[in-house]
C-alpha positions, 0 to 999 in steps of 0.5 A: 789661872796663871801662865805657869799652869796653876791657880795663882795664890795670894802670896805668889810673887808677881813681876811686870813684863817689860814688853807688854807692861802686864803684871802676873805671876813670875812662873809665867815669865822668863827672867833675863839679866845683864852680864858684866859686859852688858849683854842680855842673858836669859836666866830660865832657872832664876838663879843668876845674879843681877837686876832681873828683867822679866818677859812673858813666856810667849814667842810673839812677846819675846820676838817684840823685845827690843834693845830699848826695853831691856836698856830701860829695865837695866838702866844702861846700854845693853846688847840683845843677841840675835836669836834670843827667843830661840835660845830661850826656847832651847833652854826651857825645852831642855829644862822640861826634859831634865825635869821629866827625866828626874820624875822618871828616876823618882818613879813618878813617870812612865812611858808607852801606850799601855803603861800610860793607859794603865796609869790613867785608869788606876792612879792619880795623873798630873800630866799627860804627855804626847809627842808633837809629831806622833800620830793624831789617831794614836794620841786620841785613844788616850784621855786627859783626866780631870784636874790634869794637864796635857802637853804635846809640845815635845817631839818624840825624840825629846821625850825619848831623851827624858825617858832614856829611849830613842823616842817616845810618843806617850808619857804620864807623870803622877802627882808630886812636886816634881810634876808640878815643876814640869807643869810650870816649865811645860806651860812656858814652853807651850807659849814659846812653841805654839803659834797663834793658830794654836798649832805647835810650831816646828822648832829645832830639836834639843837633841841636835843642840 
């Protein structure tokens, strides 16, 4: 199973992490490039031009990334901005929220306890979403179907942005290509927001950025 949240296929592209040296599916890594003025820039969408440098989507690994590691990969002297890991997290969180919003507009997502409970009972669900700052007791009343993914890495206000509301505690996505993309990006965000003890770390809400 890859960090991207799905089984690795035979022909799935792999990349080597410049920090750990481990090779894995690129869905589980963050791509970086060097700008024209030799500043390291995160490329979470994987679309920027330039030589790609890959780092595992994990907070501890990103915090270990040093100027020397990027310089060796870029084969040039580079500048690594302060707070790079925070910026990567912010961009990935925004990407997850935007993908959930697209799924909602496509009719592939619902929010609210009763609607989510109904979907869990009546239709295939790919992702169960619950707010990281929601009530543990309330969240325990819903279950993750077999084969589905569970994420509690977004705050209630972040889920609210995705669903066009002030705040959301419970959400669900049905099966489909957009939901698969949410799984991949949410798996990255979990690596960026989860502490070694398994708890979701308190990070800056994207609404405030």
